[in-house]
C-alpha positions as CSV (number, residue, x, y, z in Angstrom):
1,M,-83.4,-11.0,-60.6
2,S,-86.9,-9.6,-60.0
3,V,-89.7,-10.0,-57.4
4,Y,-93.4,-9.6,-58.2
5,K,-96.4,-9.3,-56.0
6,M,-99.9,-10.6,-56.9
7,I,-103.1,-9.1,-55.7
8,E,-106.7,-10.0,-56.5
9,I,-109.0,-7.3,-57.9
10,V,-112.7,-7.3,-59.1
11,G,-114.0,-5.1,-61.9
12,T,-117.6,-4.5,-62.8
13,S,-119.5,-3.4,-65.9
14,P,-123.1,-3.3,-66.9
15,D,-122.0,-4.3,-70.5
16,S,-119.7,-7.4,-70.4
17,W,-117.0,-9.5,-68.6
18,D,-114.4,-8.0,-71.0
19,A,-115.4,-4.5,-70.1
20,A,-115.4,-5.4,-66.4
21,A,-111.8,-6.8,-66.7
22,A,-110.7,-3.7,-68.6
23,A,-112.2,-1.4,-65.9
24,A,-110.3,-3.3,-63.2
25,V,-107.0,-3.2,-65.0
26,E,-107.3,0.5,-65.9
27,R,-108.2,1.4,-62.3
28,A,-105.4,-0.6,-60.9
29,G,-103.0,1.0,-63.3
30,Q,-103.8,4.4,-61.8
31,T,-102.2,3.5,-58.4
32,L,-99.9,0.5,-59.2
33,R,-96.8,0.9,-61.4
34,D,-95.4,-1.7,-63.7
35,L,-98.4,-4.0,-64.0
36,R,-97.2,-7.1,-65.8
37,V,-99.9,-9.8,-66.0
38,A,-103.6,-10.1,-65.3
39,E,-105.2,-13.6,-65.0
40,V,-108.9,-14.0,-65.0
41,T,-109.8,-16.2,-62.0
42,D,-113.6,-16.0,-62.0
43,M,-116.5,-14.4,-63.7
44,D,-120.1,-13.9,-62.4
45,V,-123.1,-11.7,-62.8
46,T,-125.6,-10.1,-60.5
47,I,-129.2,-10.5,-61.4
48,E,-132.1,-8.1,-60.9
49,N,-135.7,-8.8,-61.9
50,G,-134.6,-11.9,-63.9
51,K,-132.0,-10.0,-66.0
52,I,-128.3,-9.5,-65.8
53,A,-127.6,-6.2,-64.0
54,L,-123.9,-6.3,-63.6
55,Y,-120.9,-8.4,-64.9
56,R,-118.1,-9.0,-62.5
57,T,-114.6,-10.2,-63.4
58,K,-112.1,-11.3,-60.8
59,L,-108.4,-11.0,-61.7
60,K,-105.1,-11.8,-60.2
61,V,-102.8,-8.9,-61.2
62,S,-99.0,-8.9,-60.8
63,F,-96.7,-6.0,-60.6
64,K,-92.9,-5.7,-60.1
65,F,-91.4,-4.5,-56.9
66,E,-89.3,-1.5,-57.4
67,E,-85.6,-1.7,-56.7
68,T,-84.3,0.4,-53.8
69,V,-80.8,1.7,-53.8
């Protein structure tokens, strides 16, 4: 039997939504252990001077609670 927690994170990239998602997961992995699933919930962009300046990807990320003895 396992218990998982889900949190929402947002990654950004000047290159693409994929790169923004990868940045978010990589950064979350630095402080959260046992990441399991990432679900993209939203994608948007910021616009400056009529051009895309930044891609943003919102994800729900789940990780397993550690068992305590």
